[in-house]
MMTF fields as JSON, N, C-alpha, C and O atoms, coordinates in Angstrom:
{
  "mmtfVersion": "1.0.0",
  "mmtfProducer": "UNKNOWN",
  "numBonds": 351,
  "numAtoms": 352,
  "numGroups": 88,
  "numChains": 1,
  "numModels": 1,
  "chainsPerModel": [1],
  "groupsPerChain": [88],
  "chainIdList": ["A"],
  "bondAtomList": [4, 2, 8, 6, 12, 10, 16, 14, 20, 18, 24, 22, 28, 26, 32, 30, 36, 34, 40, 38, 44, 42, 48, 46, 52, 50, 56, 54, 60, 58, 64, 62, 68, 66, 72, 70, 76, 74, 80, 78, 84, 82, 88, 86, 92, 90, 96, 94, 100, 98, 104, 102, 108, 106, 112, 110, 116, 114, 120, 118, 124, 122, 128, 126, 132, 130, 136, 134, 140, 138, 144, 142, 148, 146, 152, 150, 156, 154, 160, 158, 164, 162, 168, 166, 172, 170, 176, 174, 180, 178, 184, 182, 188, 186, 192, 190, 196, 194, 200, 198, 204, 202, 208, 206, 212, 210, 216, 214, 220, 218, 224, 222, 228, 226, 232, 230, 236, 234, 240, 238, 244, 242, 248, 246, 252, 250, 256, 254, 260, 258, 264, 262, 268, 266, 272, 270, 276, 274, 280, 278, 284, 282, 288, 286, 292, 290, 296, 294, 300, 298, 304, 302, 308, 306, 312, 310, 316, 314, 320, 318, 324, 322, 328, 326, 332, 330, 336, 334, 340, 338, 344, 342, 348, 346],
  "bondOrderList": [1, 1, 1, 1, 1, 1, 1, 1, 1, 1, 1, 1, 1, 1, 1, 1, 1, 1, 1, 1, 1, 1, 1, 1, 1, 1, 1, 1, 1, 1, 1, 1, 1, 1, 1, 1, 1, 1, 1, 1, 1, 1, 1, 1, 1, 1, 1, 1, 1, 1, 1, 1, 1, 1, 1, 1, 1, 1, 1, 1, 1, 1, 1, 1, 1, 1, 1, 1, 1, 1, 1, 1, 1, 1, 1, 1, 1, 1, 1, 1, 1, 1, 1, 1, 1, 1, 1],
  "groupList": [{"groupName": "UNK", "atomNameList": ["N", "CA", "C", "O"], "elementList": ["N", "C", "C", "O"], "formalChargeList": [0, 0, 0, 0], "bondAtomList": [1, 0, 2, 1, 3, 2], "bondOrderList": [1, 1, 2], "singleLetterCode": "X", "chemCompType": "L-PEPTIDE LINKING"}],
  "groupTypeList": [0, 0, 0, 0, 0, 0, 0, 0, 0, 0, 0, 0, 0, 0, 0, 0, 0, 0, 0, 0, 0, 0, 0, 0, 0, 0, 0, 0, 0, 0, 0, 0, 0, 0, 0, 0, 0, 0, 0, 0, 0, 0, 0, 0, 0, 0, 0, 0, 0, 0, 0, 0, 0, 0, 0, 0, 0, 0, 0, 0, 0, 0, 0, 0, 0, 0, 0, 0, 0, 0, 0, 0, 0, 0, 0, 0, 0, 0, 0, 0, 0, 0, 0, 0, 0, 0, 0, 0],
  "groupIdList": [1, 2, 3, 4, 5, 6, 7, 8, 9, 10, 11, 12, 13, 14, 15, 16, 17, 18, 19, 20, 21, 22, 23, 24, 25, 26, 27, 28, 29, 30, 31, 32, 33, 34, 35, 36, 37, 38, 39, 40, 41, 42, 43, 44, 45, 46, 47, 48, 49, 50, 51, 52, 53, 54, 55, 56, 57, 58, 59, 60, 61, 62, 63, 64, 65, 66, 67, 68, 69, 70, 71, 72, 73, 74, 75, 76, 77, 78, 79, 80, 81, 82, 83, 84, 85, 86, 87, 88],
  "secStructList": [7, 7, 7, 1, 2, 2, 2, 2, 2, 2, 2, 2, 2, 2, 2, 2, 2, 2, 2, 2, 2, 2, 2, 2, 2, 2, 2, 2, 2, 2, 2, 2, 2, 2, 2, 2, 2, 2, 2, 2, 2, 6, 7, 6, 6, 2, 2, 2, 2, 2, 2, 2, 2, 2, 2, 2, 2, 2, 2, 2, 2, 2, 6, 6, 1, 1, 7, 2, 2, 2, 2, 2, 2, 2, 2, 2, 2, 2, 2, 2, 2, 2, 2, 2, 2, 2, 2, 7],
  "xCoordList": [105.073, 105.057, 106.368, 106.929, 106.838, 108.082, 107.866, 106.827, 108.866, 108.738, 109.506, 108.999, 110.707, 111.51, 111.134, 110.604, 111.398, 111.091, 111.812, 111.25, 113.061, 113.819, 113.177, 113.106, 112.711, 112.085, 110.747, 110.383, 110.016, 108.742, 108.989, 108.274, 110.003, 110.331, 110.761, 110.346, 111.587, 112.046, 110.86, 110.83, 109.891, 108.698, 107.91, 107.424, 107.784, 107.09, 107.831, 107.213, 109.157, 109.949, 109.813, 109.693, 109.833, 109.695, 108.341, 108.251, 107.288, 105.959, 105.89, 105.333, 106.453, 106.435, 107.249, 106.831, 108.402, 109.26, 108.575, 108.614, 107.955, 107.273, 106.133, 105.918, 105.41, 104.303, 104.818, 104.193, 105.96, 106.513, 107.05, 106.969, 107.594, 108.219, 107.265, 107.57, 106.123, 105.192, 104.781, 104.719, 104.497, 104.084, 105.128, 104.772, 106.404, 107.452, 107.501, 107.682, 107.337, 107.337, 106.119, 106.227, 104.97, 103.743, 103.837, 103.448, 104.354, 104.471, 105.379, 105.084, 106.479, 107.41, 106.776, 106.872, 106.131, 105.574, 104.423, 104.282, 103.605, 102.5, 103.004, 102.449, 104.052, 104.612, 105.186, 105.016, 105.864, 106.419, 105.29, 105.365, 104.248, 103.107, 102.442, 102.128, 102.223, 101.587, 102.443, 101.925, 103.763, 104.659, 104.625, 104.578, 104.649, 104.617, 103.31, 103.307, 102.205, 100.916, 100.869, 100.353, 101.403, 101.411, 102.274, 101.914, 103.413, 104.286, 103.574, 103.628, 102.912, 102.212, 101.074, 100.812, 100.402, 99.298, 99.769, 98.986, 101.055, 101.57, 101.098, 100.956, 100.853, 100.35, 101.43, 102.614, 101.025, 102.018, 102.703, 103.806, 102.072, 102.672, 103.534, 103.897, 103.871, 104.635, 106.031, 106.543, 106.66, 107.994, 107.938, 108.833, 106.901, 106.752, 106.514, 107.053, 105.711, 105.442, 106.694, 106.895, 107.534, 108.796, 109.691, 110.328, 109.748, 110.549, 110.022, 110.802, 108.698, 108.11, 108.465, 108.779, 108.411, 108.737, 110.209, 110.544, 111.078, 112.496, 112.749, 113.568, 112.05, 112.183, 111.694, 112.337, 110.571, 110.039, 110.985, 111.161, 111.591, 112.552, 113.786, 114.318, 114.238, 115.389, 115.081, 115.92, 113.89, 113.514, 113.476, 113.926, 112.943, 112.887, 114.295, 114.584, 115.162, 116.532, 117.293, 118.107, 117.036, 117.713, 117.388, 118.227, 116.176, 115.765, 116.025, 115.615, 116.708, 117.061, 115.822, 115.873, 114.705, 113.507, 113.697, 113.309, 114.297, 114.744, 116.242, 116.753, 116.932, 118.375, 118.668, 117.943, 119.699, 120.02, 120.248, 119.894, 120.839, 121.045, 119.712, 119.549, 118.766, 117.445, 116.744, 116.082, 116.888, 116.294, 116.922, 116.216, 118.232, 118.927, 118.487, 118.296, 118.329, 117.906, 116.503, 116.247, 115.6, 114.226, 114.167, 113.418, 114.96, 115.002, 115.528, 115.004, 116.563, 117.154, 116.164, 116.063, 115.445, 114.479, 113.315, 112.805, 112.902, 111.84, 112.299, 111.567, 113.522, 114.053, 114.173, 113.893, 114.588, 114.708, 113.337, 113.202, 112.328, 110.977, 110.472, 109.815, 110.781, 110.368, 111.043, 110.395, 112.332, 113.077, 112.51, 112.328, 112.237, 111.708, 110.334, 110.026, 109.505, 108.175, 108.254, 107.427, 109.241, 109.408, 109.945, 109.659, 110.722, 111.298, 110.239, 110.4, 109.166, 108.118, 107.306, 106.397],
  "yCoordList": [85.676, 86.812, 86.841, 85.804, 88.068, 88.239, 87.817, 88.098, 87.14, 86.641, 87.475, 87.744, 87.886, 88.629, 90.107, 90.593, 90.811, 92.248, 93.018, 93.943, 92.632, 93.312, 93.098, 94.014, 91.869, 91.567, 92.283, 92.715, 92.409, 93.151, 94.616, 95.213, 95.195, 96.603, 96.777, 97.731, 95.864, 95.957, 95.863, 96.562, 95.015, 94.889, 96.196, 96.631, 96.825, 98.116, 99.172, 99.959, 99.193, 100.177, 99.961, 100.918, 98.699, 98.394, 98.852, 99.38, 98.647, 99.077, 100.591, 101.102, 101.31, 102.774, 103.277, 104.195, 102.674, 103.09, 102.821, 103.664, 101.666, 101.324, 102.296, 102.704, 102.661, 103.606, 104.984, 105.675, 105.381, 106.698, 106.769, 107.82, 105.671, 105.67, 105.263, 105.481, 104.68, 104.182, 105.244, 104.927, 106.492, 107.487, 107.723, 107.969, 107.654, 107.874, 106.729, 106.948, 105.501, 104.342, 104.392, 104.127, 104.732, 104.808, 105.91, 105.719, 107.07, 108.199, 107.845, 108.185, 107.164, 106.786, 105.778, 105.929, 104.754, 103.722, 104.269, 103.899, 105.137, 105.708, 106.672, 106.739, 107.415, 108.341, 107.572, 107.978, 106.465, 105.646, 105.055, 105.035, 104.576, 104.003, 105.045, 104.765, 106.247, 107.308, 107.697, 107.948, 107.746, 108.109, 107.032, 107.351, 105.77, 104.686, 104.691, 104.474, 104.936, 104.987, 106.156, 106.016, 107.307, 108.472, 108.216, 108.612, 107.556, 107.244, 106.283, 106.449, 105.284, 104.297, 104.944, 104.565, 105.921, 106.598, 107.679, 108.186, 108.036, 109.11, 110.478, 111.388, 110.63, 111.895, 112.974, 112.686, 114.212, 115.279, 115.638, 116.184, 115.341, 115.681, 114.552, 114.573, 113.564, 112.411, 112.819, 112.229, 113.801, 114.234, 114.817, 114.578, 115.571, 116.148, 115.054, 115.109, 114.068, 112.968, 112.135, 111.629, 111.99, 111.269, 112.028, 111.422, 113.348, 114.151, 114.01, 113.891, 114.022, 113.846, 112.475, 112.351, 111.452, 110.105, 110.011, 109.38, 110.636, 110.611, 111.318, 110.872, 112.406, 113.124, 112.267, 112.216, 111.601, 110.752, 109.586, 109.203, 109.022, 107.94, 108.44, 107.746, 109.644, 110.215, 110.419, 110.145, 110.893, 111.11, 109.787, 109.712, 108.759, 107.45, 106.894, 106.299, 107.088, 106.586, 107.354, 106.775, 108.644, 109.459, 108.963, 109.031, 108.469, 107.958, 106.46, 105.843, 105.874, 104.453, 103.556, 102.438, 104.06, 103.235, 102.23, 101.068, 102.686, 101.774, 102.003, 103.07, 101.019, 101.131, 102.201, 102.292, 103.007, 104.05, 103.513, 104.168, 102.321, 101.746, 101.349, 101.454, 100.898, 100.549, 101.802, 101.769, 102.906, 104.168, 104.61, 105.039, 104.512, 104.907, 104.033, 104.531, 102.748, 101.835, 102.174, 102.188, 102.445, 102.777, 104.099, 104.24, 105.079, 106.379, 106.221, 106.823, 105.408, 105.191, 104.52, 104.895, 103.541, 102.83, 103.735, 103.651, 104.598, 105.551, 106.502, 106.765, 107.021, 107.953, 107.269, 107.876, 106.011, 105.259, 105.072, 105.222, 104.747, 104.589, 105.906, 105.92, 107.006, 108.308, 108.627, 109.106, 108.367, 108.603, 107.751, 108.239, 106.486, 105.605, 106.055, 105.959, 106.545, 106.992, 108.293, 108.534, 109.133, 110.39, 110.124, 110.885, 109.051, 108.73, 108.182, 108.266, 107.624, 107.038, 108.07, 107.724],
  "zCoordList": [129.769, 130.666, 131.45, 131.807, 131.704, 132.453, 133.905, 134.501, 134.457, 135.82, 136.827, 137.916, 136.49, 137.456, 137.431, 136.432, 138.499, 138.516, 137.411, 136.824, 137.129, 136.088, 134.717, 133.899, 134.485, 133.201, 133.062, 131.968, 134.166, 134.113, 133.799, 132.995, 134.434, 134.173, 132.715, 132.056, 132.212, 130.825, 129.868, 128.855, 130.175, 129.334, 129.329, 128.285, 130.513, 130.58, 129.779, 129.063, 129.895, 129.159, 127.653, 126.888, 127.238, 125.811, 125.276, 124.168, 126.069, 125.636, 125.496, 124.524, 126.463, 126.398, 125.206, 124.502, 124.991, 123.884, 122.549, 121.652, 122.409, 121.162, 120.887, 119.745, 121.931, 121.756, 121.352, 120.547, 121.916, 121.613, 120.184, 119.548, 119.676, 118.355, 117.231, 116.059, 117.571, 116.557, 115.53, 114.342, 115.935, 114.929, 113.846, 112.693, 114.194, 113.194, 112.196, 110.998, 112.695, 111.798, 110.873, 109.675, 111.436, 110.645, 109.61, 108.457, 110.016, 109.098, 107.925, 106.779, 108.213, 107.152, 106.2, 104.982, 106.746, 105.877, 105.041, 103.876, 105.612, 104.838, 103.775, 102.679, 104.099, 103.114, 101.929, 100.78, 102.21, 101.128, 100.294, 99.065, 100.96, 100.231, 99.347, 98.19, 99.877, 99.098, 97.899, 96.811, 98.105, 97.003, 95.914, 94.726, 96.316, 95.322, 94.543, 93.331, 95.231, 94.542, 93.565, 92.456, 93.968, 93.088, 91.862, 90.753, 92.056, 90.923, 89.974, 88.756, 90.537, 89.704, 88.914, 87.772, 89.524, 88.858, 87.901, 87.098, 87.982, 87.141, 87.589, 86.772, 88.883, 89.409, 89.315, 89.494, 89.036, 88.91, 90.232, 90.222, 91.355, 92.646, 93.188, 94.364, 92.361, 92.848, 93.314, 94.264, 92.682, 93.109, 94.52, 95.331, 94.804, 96.137, 97.174, 98.279, 96.814, 97.739, 97.984, 99.088, 96.968, 97.158, 98.119, 98.98, 97.985, 98.917, 100.347, 101.293, 100.499, 101.832, 102.406, 103.59, 101.561, 102.019, 102.422, 103.425, 101.643, 101.976, 103.306, 104.11, 103.525, 104.792, 105.956, 107.005, 105.776, 106.842, 107.127, 108.284, 106.091, 106.289, 107.03, 107.896, 106.688, 107.394, 108.874, 109.732, 109.164, 110.561, 111.324, 112.467, 110.695, 111.35, 111.557, 112.595, 110.578, 110.703, 111.777, 112.496, 111.887, 112.89, 114.298, 115.196, 114.483, 115.784, 115.92, 116.903, 114.929, 114.915, 114.958, 115.47, 114.413, 114.319, 113.2, 113.32, 112.108, 111.062, 110.894, 111.234, 110.38, 110.195, 109.152, 108.161, 109.339, 108.363, 106.95, 105.97, 106.847, 105.518, 104.885, 103.669, 105.695, 105.173, 104.668, 103.631, 105.397, 104.951, 103.642, 102.729, 103.539, 102.317, 101.142, 100.032, 101.385, 100.324, 99.833, 98.629, 100.764, 100.375, 99.638, 98.672, 100.09, 99.415, 97.995, 97.057, 97.846, 96.535, 95.59, 94.422, 96.089, 95.247, 94.85, 93.732, 95.774, 95.436, 94.345, 93.391, 94.49, 93.489, 92.135, 91.101, 92.139, 90.895, 90.238, 89.023, 91.037, 90.486, 89.904, 88.863, 90.577, 90.073, 88.751, 87.82, 88.663, 87.404, 86.262, 85.146, 86.55, 85.513, 85.038, 83.85, 85.959, 85.56, 84.766, 83.887, 85.071, 84.332, 82.936, 82.012, 82.764, 81.466, 80.512, 79.294, 81.054, 80.191, 79.468, 78.714]
}
């Protein structure tokens, strides 16, 4: 537990910030999960779900919830999985 007044305030600020940003992190991770499941199942709407996931990752990166390079890496891997599933 924080002991100094400054540390207590910082802890409160961190809690508020985490609560405010949590929906963006959750939305991105669920969108990526849904896209991966659709690709694995060979669902026809998998391309749309990949686009949604890429958009959610961009939004999270814009708010610095995840690093922009991490968002780019995840988007690239999703696109690669989609291409590979379409080639089969």
